[in-house]
N, CA, C, O and CB atoms as a CASP TS submission, in Angstrom:
PFRMAT TS
TARGET T0000
AUTHOR 0000-0000-0000
METHOD Language model
MODEL 1
PARENT N/A
ATOM      1  N   UNK     1      56.548 -65.541  61.463  1.00  0.00           N
ATOM      2  CA  UNK     1      56.981 -66.913  61.288  1.00  0.00           C
ATOM      3  C   UNK     1      56.708 -67.653  62.593  1.00  0.00           C
ATOM      4  O   UNK     1      57.008 -67.152  63.677  1.00  0.00           O
ATOM      5  CB  UNK     1      58.493 -66.991  60.888  1.00  0.00           C
ATOM      6  N   UNK     2      56.140 -68.845  62.479  1.00  0.00           N
ATOM      7  CA  UNK     2      55.842 -69.602  63.695  1.00  0.00           C
ATOM      8  C   UNK     2      57.095 -70.321  64.217  1.00  0.00           C
ATOM      9  O   UNK     2      58.063 -70.480  63.472  1.00  0.00           O
ATOM     10  CB  UNK     2      54.716 -70.621  63.427  1.00  0.00           C
ATOM     11  N   UNK     3      57.091 -70.751  65.470  1.00  0.00           N
ATOM     12  CA  UNK     3      58.277 -71.372  66.077  1.00  0.00           C
ATOM     13  C   UNK     3      58.763 -72.621  65.337  1.00  0.00           C
ATOM     14  O   UNK     3      59.967 -72.870  65.276  1.00  0.00           O
ATOM     15  CB  UNK     3      57.977 -71.733  67.510  1.00  0.00           C
ATOM     16  N   UNK     4      57.847 -73.402  64.779  1.00  0.00           N
ATOM     17  CA  UNK     4      58.236 -74.605  64.021  1.00  0.00           C
ATOM     18  C   UNK     4      59.120 -74.211  62.834  1.00  0.00           C
ATOM     19  O   UNK     4      60.187 -74.791  62.631  1.00  0.00           O
ATOM     20  CB  UNK     4      56.974 -75.379  63.523  1.00  0.00           C
ATOM     21  N   UNK     5      58.678 -73.234  62.060  1.00  0.00           N
ATOM     22  CA  UNK     5      59.451 -72.771  60.906  1.00  0.00           C
ATOM     23  C   UNK     5      60.764 -72.127  61.338  1.00  0.00           C
ATOM     24  O   UNK     5      61.785 -72.275  60.665  1.00  0.00           O
ATOM     25  CB  UNK     5      58.630 -71.778  60.080  1.00  0.00           C
ATOM     26  N   UNK     6      60.735 -71.414  62.458  1.00  0.00           N
ATOM     27  CA  UNK     6      61.962 -70.819  62.980  1.00  0.00           C
ATOM     28  C   UNK     6      62.981 -71.902  63.349  1.00  0.00           C
ATOM     29  O   UNK     6      64.179 -71.733  63.123  1.00  0.00           O
ATOM     30  CB  UNK     6      61.651 -69.941  64.206  1.00  0.00           C
ATOM     31  N   UNK     7      62.503 -73.005  63.912  1.00  0.00           N
ATOM     32  CA  UNK     7      63.393 -74.110  64.258  1.00  0.00           C
ATOM     33  C   UNK     7      64.039 -74.724  63.031  1.00  0.00           C
ATOM     34  O   UNK     7      65.229 -75.037  63.037  1.00  0.00           O
ATOM     35  CB  UNK     7      62.636 -75.173  65.021  1.00  0.00           C
ATOM     36  N   UNK     8      63.252 -74.895  61.978  1.00  0.00           N
ATOM     37  CA  UNK     8      63.809 -75.443  60.740  1.00  0.00           C
ATOM     38  C   UNK     8      64.835 -74.485  60.136  1.00  0.00           C
ATOM     39  O   UNK     8      65.902 -74.908  59.691  1.00  0.00           O
ATOM     40  CB  UNK     8      62.686 -75.727  59.726  1.00  0.00           C
ATOM     41  N   UNK     9      64.509 -73.206  60.124  1.00  0.00           N
ATOM     42  CA  UNK     9      65.437 -72.214  59.582  1.00  0.00           C
ATOM     43  C   UNK     9      66.710 -72.160  60.428  1.00  0.00           C
ATOM     44  O   UNK     9      67.811 -72.039  59.891  1.00  0.00           O
ATOM     45  CB  UNK     9      64.769 -70.820  59.525  1.00  0.00           C
ATOM     46  N   UNK    10      66.559 -72.250  61.734  1.00  0.00           N
ATOM     47  CA  UNK    10      67.720 -72.216  62.622  1.00  0.00           C
ATOM     48  C   UNK    10      68.666 -73.365  62.330  1.00  0.00           C
ATOM     49  O   UNK    10      69.883 -73.186  62.363  1.00  0.00           O
ATOM     50  CB  UNK    10      67.279 -72.262  64.081  1.00  0.00           C
ATOM     51  N   UNK    11      68.130 -74.536  62.047  1.00  0.00           N
ATOM     52  CA  UNK    11      68.996 -75.670  61.711  1.00  0.00           C
ATOM     53  C   UNK    11      69.765 -75.384  60.432  1.00  0.00           C
ATOM     54  O   UNK    11      70.966 -75.643  60.357  1.00  0.00           O
ATOM     55  CB  UNK    11      68.171 -76.965  61.559  1.00  0.00           C
ATOM     56  N   UNK    12      69.083 -74.852  59.426  1.00  0.00           N
ATOM     57  CA  UNK    12      69.731 -74.602  58.137  1.00  0.00           C
ATOM     58  C   UNK    12      70.858 -73.577  58.230  1.00  0.00           C
ATOM     59  O   UNK    12      71.867 -73.694  57.535  1.00  0.00           O
ATOM     60  CB  UNK    12      68.706 -74.133  57.131  1.00  0.00           C
ATOM     61  N   UNK    13      70.684 -72.574  59.087  1.00  0.00           N
ATOM     62  CA  UNK    13      71.718 -71.538  59.197  1.00  0.00           C
ATOM     63  C   UNK    13      72.719 -71.810  60.319  1.00  0.00           C
ATOM     64  O   UNK    13      73.711 -71.092  60.447  1.00  0.00           O
ATOM     65  CB  UNK    13      71.068 -70.190  59.420  1.00  0.00           C
ATOM     66  N   UNK    14      72.472 -72.832  61.129  1.00  0.00           N
ATOM     67  CA  UNK    14      73.426 -73.217  62.166  1.00  0.00           C
ATOM     68  C   UNK    14      73.229 -72.569  63.515  1.00  0.00           C
ATOM     69  O   UNK    14      74.138 -72.590  64.345  1.00  0.00           O
ATOM     70  CB  UNK    14      74.768 -72.917  61.709  1.00  0.00           C
ATOM     71  N   UNK    15      72.047 -71.983  63.758  1.00  0.00           N
ATOM     72  CA  UNK    15      71.744 -71.416  65.076  1.00  0.00           C
ATOM     73  C   UNK    15      71.227 -72.537  65.967  1.00  0.00           C
ATOM     74  O   UNK    15      70.152 -73.083  65.719  1.00  0.00           O
ATOM     75  CB  UNK    15      70.696 -70.249  64.974  1.00  0.00           C
ATOM     76  N   UNK    16      71.976 -72.877  66.989  1.00  0.00           N
ATOM     77  CA  UNK    16      71.612 -74.036  67.799  1.00  0.00           C
ATOM     78  C   UNK    16      70.807 -73.693  69.041  1.00  0.00           C
ATOM     79  O   UNK    16      70.219 -74.591  69.644  1.00  0.00           O
ATOM     80  CB  UNK    16      72.840 -74.763  68.203  1.00  0.00           C
ATOM     81  N   UNK    17      70.758 -72.453  69.439  1.00  0.00           N
ATOM     82  CA  UNK    17      70.068 -72.072  70.668  1.00  0.00           C
ATOM     83  C   UNK    17      68.586 -71.835  70.471  1.00  0.00           C
ATOM     84  O   UNK    17      68.171 -71.134  69.549  1.00  0.00           O
ATOM     85  CB  UNK    17      70.691 -70.844  71.240  1.00  0.00           C
ATOM     86  N   UNK    18      67.795 -72.428  71.349  1.00  0.00           N
ATOM     87  CA  UNK    18      66.349 -72.240  71.311  1.00  0.00           C
ATOM     88  C   UNK    18      66.013 -70.931  72.036  1.00  0.00           C
ATOM     89  O   UNK    18      66.334 -70.781  73.215  1.00  0.00           O
ATOM     90  CB  UNK    18      65.600 -73.459  71.963  1.00  0.00           C
ATOM     91  N   UNK    19      65.366 -69.978  71.338  1.00  0.00           N
ATOM     92  CA  UNK    19      65.114 -68.669  71.951  1.00  0.00           C
ATOM     93  C   UNK    19      63.905 -68.626  72.894  1.00  0.00           C
ATOM     94  O   UNK    19      63.637 -67.581  73.487  1.00  0.00           O
ATOM     95  CB  UNK    19      64.921 -67.654  70.872  1.00  0.00           C
ATOM     96  N   UNK    20      63.182 -69.716  73.045  1.00  0.00           N
ATOM     97  CA  UNK    20      61.945 -69.709  73.832  1.00  0.00           C
ATOM     98  C   UNK    20      62.169 -70.290  75.225  1.00  0.00           C
ATOM     99  O   UNK    20      63.099 -71.062  75.456  1.00  0.00           O
ATOM    100  CB  UNK    20      60.849 -70.497  73.107  1.00  0.00           C
ATOM    101  N   UNK    21      61.301 -69.901  76.136  1.00  0.00           N
ATOM    102  CA  UNK    21      61.391 -70.350  77.529  1.00  0.00           C
ATOM    103  C   UNK    21      61.193 -71.868  77.609  1.00  0.00           C
ATOM    104  O   UNK    21      60.404 -72.457  76.870  1.00  0.00           O
ATOM    105  CB  UNK    21      60.337 -69.619  78.409  1.00  0.00           C
ATOM    106  N   UNK    22      61.934 -72.468  78.524  1.00  0.00           N
ATOM    107  CA  UNK    22      61.854 -73.917  78.730  1.00  0.00           C
ATOM    108  C   UNK    22      60.432 -74.299  79.154  1.00  0.00           C
ATOM    109  O   UNK    22      59.776 -73.554  79.882  1.00  0.00           O
ATOM    110  CB  UNK    22      62.891 -74.384  79.800  1.00  0.00           C
ATOM    111  N   UNK    23      59.969 -75.445  78.702  1.00  0.00           N
ATOM    112  CA  UNK    23      58.649 -75.998  79.014  1.00  0.00           C
ATOM    113  C   UNK    23      57.482 -75.161  78.497  1.00  0.00           C
ATOM    114  O   UNK    23      56.388 -75.202  79.060  1.00  0.00           O
ATOM    115  CB  UNK    23      58.515 -76.156  80.492  1.00  0.00           C
ATOM    116  N   UNK    24      57.713 -74.405  77.429  1.00  0.00           N
ATOM    117  CA  UNK    24      56.620 -73.659  76.810  1.00  0.00           C
ATOM    118  C   UNK    24      56.241 -74.347  75.491  1.00  0.00           C
ATOM    119  O   UNK    24      57.027 -75.114  74.934  1.00  0.00           O
ATOM    120  CB  UNK    24      57.025 -72.160  76.569  1.00  0.00           C
ATOM    121  N   UNK    25      55.051 -74.068  75.010  1.00  0.00           N
ATOM    122  CA  UNK    25      54.626 -74.656  73.739  1.00  0.00           C
ATOM    123  C   UNK    25      55.513 -74.184  72.591  1.00  0.00           C
ATOM    124  O   UNK    25      55.830 -74.958  71.689  1.00  0.00           O
ATOM    125  CB  UNK    25      53.162 -74.305  73.452  1.00  0.00           C
ATOM    126  N   UNK    26      55.907 -72.928  72.625  1.00  0.00           N
ATOM    127  CA  UNK    26      56.789 -72.411  71.579  1.00  0.00           C
ATOM    128  C   UNK    26      58.141 -73.116  71.589  1.00  0.00           C
ATOM    129  O   UNK    26      58.713 -73.389  70.535  1.00  0.00           O
ATOM    130  CB  UNK    26      56.985 -70.907  71.749  1.00  0.00           C
ATOM    131  N   UNK    27      58.645 -73.407  72.782  1.00  0.00           N
ATOM    132  CA  UNK    27      59.908 -74.136  72.906  1.00  0.00           C
ATOM    133  C   UNK    27      59.788 -75.512  72.259  1.00  0.00           C
ATOM    134  O   UNK    27      60.655 -75.913  71.483  1.00  0.00           O
ATOM    135  CB  UNK    27      60.317 -74.272  74.391  1.00  0.00           C
ATOM    136  N   UNK    28      58.728 -76.227  72.574  1.00  0.00           N
ATOM    137  CA  UNK    28      58.533 -77.568  72.013  1.00  0.00           C
ATOM    138  C   UNK    28      58.340 -77.519  70.502  1.00  0.00           C
ATOM    139  O   UNK    28      58.850 -78.375  69.779  1.00  0.00           O
ATOM    140  CB  UNK    28      57.328 -78.247  72.667  1.00  0.00           C
ATOM    141  N   UNK    29      57.606 -76.519  70.025  1.00  0.00           N
ATOM    142  CA  UNK    29      57.372 -76.376  68.594  1.00  0.00           C
ATOM    143  C   UNK    29      58.682 -76.065  67.861  1.00  0.00           C
ATOM    144  O   UNK    29      58.940 -76.612  66.789  1.00  0.00           O
ATOM    145  CB  UNK    29      56.333 -75.271  68.329  1.00  0.00           C
ATOM    146  N   UNK    30      59.504 -75.189  68.437  1.00  0.00           N
ATOM    147  CA  UNK    30      60.798 -74.861  67.845  1.00  0.00           C
ATOM    148  C   UNK    30      61.684 -76.103  67.786  1.00  0.00           C
ATOM    149  O   UNK    30      62.306 -76.379  66.760  1.00  0.00           O
ATOM    150  CB  UNK    30      61.495 -73.743  68.647  1.00  0.00           C
ATOM    151  N   UNK    31      61.737 -76.852  68.890  1.00  0.00           N
ATOM    152  CA  UNK    31      62.544 -78.077  68.939  1.00  0.00           C
ATOM    153  C   UNK    31      62.059 -79.086  67.899  1.00  0.00           C
ATOM    154  O   UNK    31      62.869 -79.739  67.241  1.00  0.00           O
ATOM    155  CB  UNK    31      62.494 -78.703  70.349  1.00  0.00           C
ATOM    156  N   UNK    32      60.746 -79.213  67.751  1.00  0.00           N
ATOM    157  CA  UNK    32      60.190 -80.141  66.778  1.00  0.00           C
ATOM    158  C   UNK    32      60.604 -79.751  65.362  1.00  0.00           C
ATOM    159  O   UNK    32      60.982 -80.612  64.568  1.00  0.00           O
ATOM    160  CB  UNK    32      58.662 -80.186  66.894  1.00  0.00           C
ATOM    161  N   UNK    33      60.536 -78.464  65.043  1.00  0.00           N
ATOM    162  CA  UNK    33      60.970 -77.988  63.734  1.00  0.00           C
ATOM    163  C   UNK    33      62.450 -78.227  63.505  1.00  0.00           C
ATOM    164  O   UNK    33      62.853 -78.662  62.426  1.00  0.00           O
ATOM    165  CB  UNK    33      60.663 -76.518  63.585  1.00  0.00           C
ATOM    166  N   UNK    34      63.260 -77.946  64.512  1.00  0.00           N
ATOM    167  CA  UNK    34      64.702 -78.152  64.421  1.00  0.00           C
ATOM    168  C   UNK    34      65.016 -79.627  64.207  1.00  0.00           C
ATOM    169  O   UNK    34      65.813 -79.975  63.336  1.00  0.00           O
ATOM    170  CB  UNK    34      65.403 -77.635  65.687  1.00  0.00           C
ATOM    171  N   UNK    35      64.387 -80.493  65.000  1.00  0.00           N
ATOM    172  CA  UNK    35      64.640 -81.928  64.890  1.00  0.00           C
ATOM    173  C   UNK    35      64.148 -82.490  63.564  1.00  0.00           C
ATOM    174  O   UNK    35      64.786 -83.376  62.995  1.00  0.00           O
ATOM    175  CB  UNK    35      63.977 -82.666  66.039  1.00  0.00           C
ATOM    176  N   UNK    36      63.029 -81.989  63.066  1.00  0.00           N
ATOM    177  CA  UNK    36      62.520 -82.428  61.774  1.00  0.00           C
ATOM    178  C   UNK    36      63.527 -82.107  60.675  1.00  0.00           C
ATOM    179  O   UNK    36      63.806 -82.947  59.820  1.00  0.00           O
ATOM    180  CB  UNK    36      61.164 -81.766  61.471  1.00  0.00           C
ATOM    181  N   UNK    37      64.068 -80.902  60.698  1.00  0.00           N
ATOM    182  CA  UNK    37      65.069 -80.503  59.710  1.00  0.00           C
ATOM    183  C   UNK    37      66.334 -81.347  59.857  1.00  0.00           C
ATOM    184  O   UNK    37      66.933 -81.738  58.855  1.00  0.00           O
ATOM    185  CB  UNK    37      65.404 -79.005  59.855  1.00  0.00           C
ATOM    186  N   UNK    38      66.745 -81.630  61.086  1.00  0.00           N
ATOM    187  CA  UNK    38      67.938 -82.433  61.336  1.00  0.00           C
ATOM    188  C   UNK    38      67.790 -83.833  60.751  1.00  0.00           C
ATOM    189  O   UNK    38      68.670 -84.300  60.027  1.00  0.00           O
ATOM    190  CB  UNK    38      68.217 -82.518  62.836  1.00  0.00           C
ATOM    191  N   UNK    39      66.688 -84.501  61.060  1.00  0.00           N
ATOM    192  CA  UNK    39      66.520 -85.875  60.599  1.00  0.00           C
ATOM    193  C   UNK    39      66.269 -85.950  59.098  1.00  0.00           C
ATOM    194  O   UNK    39      66.633 -86.942  58.466  1.00  0.00           O
ATOM    195  CB  UNK    39      65.380 -86.537  61.342  1.00  0.00           C
ATOM    196  N   UNK    40      65.662 -84.935  58.522  1.00  0.00           N
ATOM    197  CA  UNK    40      65.507 -84.873  57.076  1.00  0.00           C
ATOM    198  C   UNK    40      66.881 -84.760  56.415  1.00  0.00           C
ATOM    199  O   UNK    40      67.159 -85.438  55.426  1.00  0.00           O
ATOM    200  CB  UNK    40      64.605 -83.680  56.673  1.00  0.00           C
ATOM    201  N   UNK    41      67.725 -83.910  56.963  1.00  0.00           N
ATOM    202  CA  UNK    41      69.082 -83.758  56.440  1.00  0.00           C
ATOM    203  C   UNK    41      69.891 -85.035  56.632  1.00  0.00           C
ATOM    204  O   UNK    41      70.648 -85.425  55.743  1.00  0.00           O
ATOM    205  CB  UNK    41      69.787 -82.582  57.120  1.00  0.00           C
ATOM    206  N   UNK    42      69.743 -85.685  57.770  1.00  0.00           N
ATOM    207  CA  UNK    42      70.461 -86.924  58.038  1.00  0.00           C
ATOM    208  C   UNK    42      70.104 -87.993  57.009  1.00  0.00           C
ATOM    209  O   UNK    42      70.982 -88.714  56.535  1.00  0.00           O
ATOM    210  CB  UNK    42      70.153 -87.425  59.452  1.00  0.00           C
ATOM    211  N   UNK    43      68.835 -88.099  56.664  1.00  0.00           N
ATOM    212  CA  UNK    43      68.403 -89.076  55.659  1.00  0.00           C
ATOM    213  C   UNK    43      69.044 -88.771  54.309  1.00  0.00           C
ATOM    214  O   UNK    43      69.490 -89.687  53.618  1.00  0.00           O
ATOM    215  CB  UNK    43      66.864 -89.081  55.530  1.00  0.00           C
ATOM    216  N   UNK    44      69.097 -87.491  53.921  1.00  0.00           N
ATOM    217  CA  UNK    44      69.722 -87.108  52.656  1.00  0.00           C
ATOM    218  C   UNK    44      71.201 -87.482  52.648  1.00  0.00           C
ATOM    219  O   UNK    44      71.709 -87.994  51.650  1.00  0.00           O
ATOM    220  CB  UNK    44      69.556 -85.600  52.407  1.00  0.00           C
ATOM    221  N   UNK    45      71.891 -87.228  53.756  1.00  0.00           N
ATOM    222  CA  UNK    45      73.316 -87.531  53.844  1.00  0.00           C
ATOM    223  C   UNK    45      73.545 -89.037  53.747  1.00  0.00           C
ATOM    224  O   UNK    45      74.442 -89.479  53.030  1.00  0.00           O
ATOM    225  CB  UNK    45      73.908 -86.981  55.156  1.00  0.00           C
ATOM    226  N   UNK    46      72.753 -89.822  54.455  1.00  0.00           N
ATOM    227  CA  UNK    46      72.913 -91.277  54.409  1.00  0.00           C
ATOM    228  C   UNK    46      72.634 -91.822  53.013  1.00  0.00           C
ATOM    229  O   UNK    46      73.351 -92.703  52.538  1.00  0.00           O
ATOM    230  CB  UNK    46      71.987 -91.945  55.425  1.00  0.00           C
ATOM    231  N   UNK    47      71.605 -91.311  52.358  1.00  0.00           N
ATOM    232  CA  UNK    47      71.300 -91.743  50.988  1.00  0.00           C
ATOM    233  C   UNK    47      72.451 -91.404  50.050  1.00  0.00           C
ATOM    234  O   UNK    47      72.835 -92.219  49.212  1.00  0.00           O
ATOM    235  CB  UNK    47      69.997 -91.086  50.486  1.00  0.00           C
ATOM    236  N   UNK    48      73.000 -90.208  50.190  1.00  0.00           N
ATOM    237  CA  UNK    48      74.127 -89.795  49.355  1.00  0.00           C
ATOM    238  C   UNK    48      75.338 -90.698  49.591  1.00  0.00           C
ATOM    239  O   UNK    48      75.988 -91.125  48.636  1.00  0.00           O
ATOM    240  CB  UNK    48      74.496 -88.328  49.637  1.00  0.00           C
ATOM    241  N   UNK    49      75.643 -90.987  50.852  1.00  0.00           N
ATOM    242  CA  UNK    49      76.784 -91.839  51.170  1.00  0.00           C
ATOM    243  C   UNK    49      76.597 -93.243  50.601  1.00  0.00           C
ATOM    244  O   UNK    49      77.550 -93.847  50.108  1.00  0.00           O
ATOM    245  CB  UNK    49      76.991 -91.908  52.684  1.00  0.00           C
ATOM    246  N   UNK    50      75.385 -93.757  50.668  1.00  0.00           N
ATOM    247  CA  UNK    50      75.114 -95.093  50.141  1.00  0.00           C
ATOM    248  C   UNK    50      75.307 -95.115  48.625  1.00  0.00           C
ATOM    249  O   UNK    50      75.911 -96.043  48.087  1.00  0.00           O
ATOM    250  CB  UNK    50      73.682 -95.542  50.507  1.00  0.00           C
ATOM    251  N   UNK    51      74.795 -94.095  47.940  1.00  0.00           N
ATOM    252  CA  UNK    51      74.974 -94.031  46.479  1.00  0.00           C
ATOM    253  C   UNK    51      76.450 -93.925  46.116  1.00  0.00           C
ATOM    254  O   UNK    51      76.904 -94.569  45.170  1.00  0.00           O
ATOM    255  CB  UNK    51      74.201 -92.832  45.889  1.00  0.00           C
ATOM    256  N   UNK    52      77.198 -93.119  46.861  1.00  0.00           N
ATOM    257  CA  UNK    52      78.620 -92.943  46.596  1.00  0.00           C
ATOM    258  C   UNK    52      79.375 -94.249  46.830  1.00  0.00           C
ATOM    259  O   UNK    52      80.258 -94.601  46.048  1.00  0.00           O
ATOM    260  CB  UNK    52      79.198 -91.827  47.479  1.00  0.00           C
ATOM    261  N   UNK    53      79.040 -94.961  47.887  1.00  0.00           N
ATOM    262  CA  UNK    53      79.690 -96.226  48.202  1.00  0.00           C
ATOM    263  C   UNK    53      79.427 -97.242  47.088  1.00  0.00           C
ATOM    264  O   UNK    53      80.343 -97.943  46.657  1.00  0.00           O
ATOM    265  CB  UNK    53      79.194 -96.768  49.561  1.00  0.00           C
ATOM    266  N   UNK    54      78.182 -97.321  46.626  1.00  0.00           N
ATOM    267  CA  UNK    54      77.835 -98.266  45.562  1.00  0.00           C
ATOM    268  C   UNK    54      78.524 -97.879  44.256  1.00  0.00           C
ATOM    269  O   UNK    54      78.988 -98.751  43.521  1.00  0.00           O
ATOM    270  CB  UNK    54      76.309 -98.321  45.363  1.00  0.00           C
ATOM    271  N   UNK    55      78.593 -96.587  43.963  1.00  0.00           N
ATOM    272  CA  UNK    55      79.243 -96.114  42.744  1.00  0.00           C
ATOM    273  C   UNK    55      80.725 -96.462  42.778  1.00  0.00           C
ATOM    274  O   UNK    55      81.291 -96.853  41.758  1.00  0.00           O
ATOM    275  CB  UNK    55      79.048 -94.592  42.573  1.00  0.00           C
ATOM    276  N   UNK    56      81.360 -96.324  43.941  1.00  0.00           N
ATOM    277  CA  UNK    56      82.773 -96.647  44.078  1.00  0.00           C
ATOM    278  C   UNK    56      83.044 -98.119  43.844  1.00  0.00           C
ATOM    279  O   UNK    56      84.067 -98.477  43.261  1.00  0.00           O
ATOM    280  CB  UNK    56      83.268 -96.249  45.444  1.00  0.00           C
ATOM    281  N   UNK    57      82.146 -98.969  44.289  1.00  0.00           N
ATOM    282  CA  UNK    57      82.312-100.408  44.074  1.00  0.00           C
ATOM    283  C   UNK    57      82.212-100.743  42.599  1.00  0.00           C
ATOM    284  O   UNK    57      82.946-101.602  42.111  1.00  0.00           O
ATOM    285  CB  UNK    57      81.265-101.199  44.866  1.00  0.00           C
ATOM    286  N   UNK    58      81.313-100.079  41.876  1.00  0.00           N
ATOM    287  CA  UNK    58      81.169-100.329  40.441  1.00  0.00           C
ATOM    288  C   UNK    58      82.411 -99.888  39.689  1.00  0.00           C
ATOM    289  O   UNK    58      82.867-100.583  38.781  1.00  0.00           O
ATOM    290  CB  UNK    58      79.937 -99.608  39.889  1.00  0.00           C
ATOM    291  N   UNK    59      82.963 -98.741  40.057  1.00  0.00           N
ATOM    292  CA  UNK    59      84.131 -98.198  39.368  1.00  0.00           C
ATOM    293  C   UNK    59      85.342 -99.082  39.629  1.00  0.00           C
ATOM    294  O   UNK    59      86.124 -99.337  38.713  1.00  0.00           O
ATOM    295  CB  UNK    59      84.414 -96.747  39.821  1.00  0.00           C
ATOM    296  N   UNK    60      85.508 -99.547  40.842  1.00  0.00           N
ATOM    297  CA  UNK    60      86.668-100.349  41.206  1.00  0.00           C
ATOM    298  C   UNK    60      86.468-101.823  40.918  1.00  0.00           C
ATOM    299  O   UNK    60      87.417-102.600  41.022  1.00  0.00           O
ATOM    300  CB  UNK    60      86.988-100.161  42.657  1.00  0.00           C
ATOM    301  N   UNK    61      85.271-102.225  40.561  1.00  0.00           N
ATOM    302  CA  UNK    61      84.996-103.613  40.240  1.00  0.00           C
ATOM    303  C   UNK    61      84.955-104.528  41.452  1.00  0.00           C
ATOM    304  O   UNK    61      85.167-105.734  41.325  1.00  0.00           O
ATOM    305  CB  UNK    61      86.014-104.109  39.288  1.00  0.00           C
ATOM    306  N   UNK    62      84.689-103.974  42.618  1.00  0.00           N
ATOM    307  CA  UNK    62      84.637-104.772  43.851  1.00  0.00           C
ATOM    308  C   UNK    62      83.240-105.312  44.080  1.00  0.00           C
ATOM    309  O   UNK    62      82.243-104.720  43.665  1.00  0.00           O
ATOM    310  CB  UNK    62      85.082-103.936  45.061  1.00  0.00           C
ATOM    311  N   UNK    63      83.195-106.440  44.745  1.00  0.00           N
ATOM    312  CA  UNK    63      81.905-107.002  45.191  1.00  0.00           C
ATOM    313  C   UNK    63      81.956-107.092  46.691  1.00  0.00           C
ATOM    314  O   UNK    63      83.006-107.368  47.270  1.00  0.00           O
ATOM    315  CB  UNK    63      81.614-108.414  44.549  1.00  0.00           C
ATOM    316  N   UNK    64      80.817-106.859  47.328  1.00  0.00           N
ATOM    317  CA  UNK    64      80.753-106.876  48.793  1.00  0.00           C
ATOM    318  C   UNK    64      80.393-108.227  49.320  1.00  0.00           C
ATOM    319  O   UNK    64      80.299-108.412  50.533  1.00  0.00           O
ATOM    320  CB  UNK    64      79.765-105.868  49.294  1.00  0.00           C
TER
END
C-alpha cells in the first residue's frame, strides 16, 4: 500500500500519527492522503447537517 492510501486509511481508523520521517516524500504523500480523507469527510458532514437543518424547518413550519 502506498503512503497516500495509508494516510486515507489512517484517517478512517483514527490513527493520527504519521509514520514517515519529516520532510520526506512519503511523509508528504501520507499527509496528502490523510488531508484528502479529512476534507472529503468534512464535506459529507456539512451536507448532512444542511439537509437536516432544512428538514427540521419543513417539519416545524419555520421560515428563515
